[in-house]
ROLUM-986286 format. One line per field, with one value per residue: x, y, z of N, C-alpha, C in turn; residue in three letters. Coordinates in steps of 0.2 Angstrom, whole numbers. Layout:
<atoms>
n.xx X|... .
n.yy Y|... .
n.zz Z|... .
ca.xx X|... .
ca.yy Y|... .
ca.zz Z|... .
c.xx X|... .
c.yy Y|... .
c.zz Z|... .
aa ALA|... .
</atoms>
This chain:
<atoms>
n.xx 597|599|593|584|590|602|607|608|617|628|629|633|646|652|652|659|672|674|675|687|696|698|696|697|690|678|673|672|661|652|652|647|634|630|630|621|610|594|586|584|594|606|606|607|620|628|626|633|646|649|650|661|671|669|674|687|691|689|680|674|672|664|653|649|645|634|626|624|617|605|598|593|585|569|556|552|558|568|581|583|582|593|604|602|604|617|624|621|629|642|643|642|654|663|662|652|639|626|622|623|612|602|602|600|587|580|581|574|561|559|557|546|536|537|539|538|549|562|567|575|589|593|585|590|603|600|593|603|613|607|608|599|587|570|559|542|536|541|537|526|530|542|537|529|539|546|536|533|546|547|537|542|554|549|548|544|530|524|529|532|524|524|536|547|561|566|559|565|578|576|571|583|591|584|586|600|601|594|602|614|609|606|619|625|618|621|635|634|628|638|648 .
n.yy 800|815|831|845|857|853|848|859|866|858|859|873|872|864|872|882|876|872|885|888|880|868|852|840|842|847|835|827|832|829|815|812|817|807|796|799|806|811|804|814|823|816|814|828|831|822|827|839|834|828|839|846|836|836|849|847|839|826|817|804|800|810|808|796|799|807|798|789|798|798|788|793|804|811|807|819|830|845|842|829|832|841|831|822|831|835|822|821|831|828|816|821|828|818|813|804|805|800|794|806|813|805|807|821|821|814|823|834|827|825|838|841|833|836|845|863|871|878|870|873|874|860|857|866|861|848|851|858|848|839|845|856|851|848|836|831|823|827|840|845|841|849|861|863|862|874|884|882|885|898|904|901|908|920|928|942|944|930|914|910|897|892|893|885|884|898|903|896|901|914|912|907|918|927|921|922|936|938|931|939|951|947|944|957|965|958|961|975|976|970|979 .
n.zz 668|659|664|656|659|664|652|644|651|649|635|635|641|632|620|624|626|613|607|612|606|613|610|617|630|624|617|628|635|626|626|639|637|628|635|646|641|634|619|609|614|612|599|595|600|592|580|582|585|573|565|569|566|553|550|553|543|543|535|534|548|552|544|549|562|560|553|564|572|567|572|584|580|578|567|554|560|563|567|562|548|547|550|539|528|530|529|515|510|513|507|494|493|494|482|479|471|467|480|487|481|485|499|500|495|504|515|510|509|523|527|520|525|538|553|556|547|538|523|512|509|507|497|487|486|481|469|462|461|453|441|439|435|438|441|434|443|455|457|465|479|480|477|489|499|496|498|512|517|513|520|533|534|533|521|510|500|489|484|466|460|448|442|449|450|449|460|470|469|472|485|491|490|498|510|512|513|525|534|533|538|551|555|554|563|575|575|577|589|597|597 .
ca.xx 595|600|587|585|594|609|609|609|624|633|630|637|653|654|653|665|678|675|678|694|700|699|692|696|684|671|671|671|655|648|652|643|627|629|629|616|605|588|587|585|600|611|606|610|627|631|626|639|653|650|652|668|675|669|679|694|693|688|673|671|670|658|647|647|642|628|622|622|612|598|594|590|581|562|553|549|561|573|587|583|583|600|608|601|607|625|626|621|634|648|643|644|661|667|661|646|634|620|621|621|606|597|601|597|580|578|581|568|555|558|554|539|532|538|538|538|556|565|571|577|596|594|582|595|608|598|592|610|617|603|608|594|581|564|554|535|534|543|535|521|534|547|533|527|544|547|531|535|552|546|533|546|559|545|550|539|526|523|533|529|525|525|543|550|568|566|557|570|583|574|571|590|594|581|589|606|600|592|608|618|606|607|626|627|615|625|641|633|627|644|652 .
ca.yy 804|822|836|850|862|850|847|866|868|854|863|879|870|861|877|886|872|872|891|889|874|862|847|835|844|847|828|824|834|825|808|812|817|801|791|801|811|808|803|820|826|812|816|835|830|818|832|844|831|827|845|847|832|838|855|844|836|819|816|797|800|815|805|791|802|809|792|787|802|797|783|797|810|809|808|825|835|848|838|824|836|843|825|820|836|834|816|822|836|824|811|825|830|812|811|799|809|796|794|812|815|801|810|827|820|812|829|837|824|826|845|841|829|837|851|869|873|878|865|876|872|854|858|870|856|843|854|860|842|836|849|861|848|846|831|832|819|831|847|846|841|854|867|863|864|881|888|881|888|905|906|901|913|926|933|946|941|923|911|908|889|890|894|883|886|905|904|893|906|920|910|907|925|930|918|925|942|938|929|945|956|945|945|964|967|955|965|982|975|968|985 .
ca.zz 663|660|663|650|662|664|645|642|654|645|628|636|642|625|615|627|625|606|605|614|603|617|608|622|634|621|616|635|636|621|629|645|635|624|641|650|638|630|612|606|616|609|592|594|601|587|575|583|584|566|562|571|563|546|549|554|537|544|532|536|554|552|541|554|568|557|552|571|575|564|577|589|577|576|560|553|565|560|569|556|542|547|549|532|523|531|525|508|508|514|501|488|493|493|475|479|469|468|487|490|479|489|506|500|494|511|519|507|511|530|528|517|529|545|557|552|547|531|520|506|508|505|490|483|485|477|462|459|459|448|435|438|433|442|437|435|449|461|458|471|485|480|478|496|503|494|501|519|518|512|526|539|533|533|516|508|494|489|478|460|459|440|441|455|450|450|467|474|469|476|492|494|490|504|516|513|515|532|537|533|542|558|557|554|569|580|575|579|596|600|597 .
c.xx 596|594|589|590|601|612|611|616|629|635|634|644|656|656|659|672|679|678|685|699|701|694|692|690|678|669|669|663|650|647|647|635|625|627|622|610|599|590|589|592|606|612|609|618|631|631|632|645|654|653|659|672|675|674|686|696|692|681|670|668|664|652|644|643|635|623|620|617|605|594|591|585|574|561|551|552|567|580|588|585|591|605|608|605|615|627|626|627|641|649|645|651|666|666|656|640|627|617|619|614|600|596|598|589|577|576|575|562|554|555|547|534|532|536|539|545|557|569|574|584|597|591|587|600|606|597|599|613|613|603|603|587|576|559|547|533|536|540|530|525|538|543|531|533|546|542|532|541|551|542|538|551|555|547|543|536|525|528|529|530|525|532|547|558|570|564|562|576|582|573|578|593|591|584|596|606|598|598|613|615|607|615|628|624|619|632|640|632|633|649|650 .
c.yy 812|826|841|855|859|849|854|868|864|857|869|877|867|867|882|882|872|879|892|884|868|856|841|836|844|840|825|825|830|818|807|812|810|795|792|804|807|807|809|824|823|814|823|834|827|823|837|840|830|833|847|842|834|844|853|840|828|817|809|797|805|811|799|793|804|803|789|791|801|792|787|803|807|810|815|831|839|845|832|827|838|837|823|825|835|828|817|826|832|819|815|826|824|809|806|803|806|796|801|815|811|805|817|826|818|818|833|834|825|833|845|838|831|843|857|872|874|873|867|874|865|854|861|865|851|845|855|853|838|840|854|858|847|842|833|829|823|838|849|846|847|861|868|865|872|885|888|885|896|908|906|906|920|931|936|943|933|920|909|900|887|890|892|885|893|906|901|898|912|918|910|913|928|927|921|932|943|936|935|950|954|946|953|967|964|959|972|981|973|974|991 .
c.zz 664|660|658|653|662|657|642|645|651|638|629|637|635|620|618|625|617|604|607|611|607|615|613|627|631|619|623|636|632|624|635|642|631|629|644|648|635|623|608|608|613|602|590|595|595|581|576|582|577|563|563|567|555|545|550|547|537|542|534|543|555|550|546|560|566|556|559|574|572|568|582|587|575|569|559|557|561|562|563|550|542|546|542|527|524|528|518|506|508|508|494|487|492|486|474|477|469|475|489|488|483|496|506|499|501|515|517|509|518|531|525|522|536|548|553|552|539|528|513|504|505|498|485|481|480|469|458|457|454|441|434|436|439|439|439|442|456|462|464|478|485|481|486|500|502|498|509|521|518|518|532|540|533|527|513|501|495|483|472|459|452|438|447|455|452|457|471|474|473|484|495|494|497|510|517|515|522|536|538|538|549|560|558|561|575|581|578|587|600|601|602 .
aa UNK|UNK|UNK|UNK|UNK|UNK|UNK|UNK|UNK|UNK|UNK|UNK|UNK|UNK|UNK|UNK|UNK|UNK|UNK|UNK|UNK|UNK|UNK|UNK|UNK|UNK|UNK|UNK|UNK|UNK|UNK|UNK|UNK|UNK|UNK|UNK|UNK|UNK|UNK|UNK|UNK|UNK|UNK|UNK|UNK|UNK|UNK|UNK|UNK|UNK|UNK|UNK|UNK|UNK|UNK|UNK|UNK|UNK|UNK|UNK|UNK|UNK|UNK|UNK|UNK|UNK|UNK|UNK|UNK|UNK|UNK|UNK|UNK|UNK|UNK|UNK|UNK|UNK|UNK|UNK|UNK|UNK|UNK|UNK|UNK|UNK|UNK|UNK|UNK|UNK|UNK|UNK|UNK|UNK|UNK|UNK|UNK|UNK|UNK|UNK|UNK|UNK|UNK|UNK|UNK|UNK|UNK|UNK|UNK|UNK|UNK|UNK|UNK|UNK|UNK|UNK|UNK|UNK|UNK|UNK|UNK|UNK|UNK|UNK|UNK|UNK|UNK|UNK|UNK|UNK|UNK|UNK|UNK|UNK|UNK|UNK|UNK|UNK|UNK|UNK|UNK|UNK|UNK|UNK|UNK|UNK|UNK|UNK|UNK|UNK|UNK|UNK|UNK|UNK|UNK|UNK|UNK|UNK|UNK|UNK|UNK|UNK|UNK|UNK|UNK|UNK|UNK|UNK|UNK|UNK|UNK|UNK|UNK|UNK|UNK|UNK|UNK|UNK|UNK|UNK|UNK|UNK|UNK|UNK|UNK|UNK|UNK|UNK|UNK|UNK|UNK .
</atoms>
């Protein structure tokens, strides 16, 4: 079993290999973790390998890695959320809209029931795919995910739960603004 330190070193080697375009070395690191790592470590590596395959355009293999990763992702974890959302995204790109909506909904439910993390991206994807519709049955769950996401992203003010679509749009704008701020600060510190 890999220690957390050994896993972090493997991730460092993996990311270094990916930054150099050395997929052979990167996938070798992933295979080591899949043989010797904990369930969480295996799930994280399958998430990463799926993302690489997705960028290469191999949607079927990316989807399979993410599906396999679910076996290692605990209920209510951010890892599970990421895997479910990615499966939804790839299903959507493959034109499997009903299946995509089911996976987006799974991701939203994982956020709703789970740890403290933002689930707004899956909610945005789900609402967009559903034509902007929010059913009365979903209002409480969606509102809770919006509130949790707002809190996690530390956005000013509070969401208007009487206008879930508008609050979701403001939440997404706030997320984009935070992401731009992080990128800009990273660029400034690199110079």
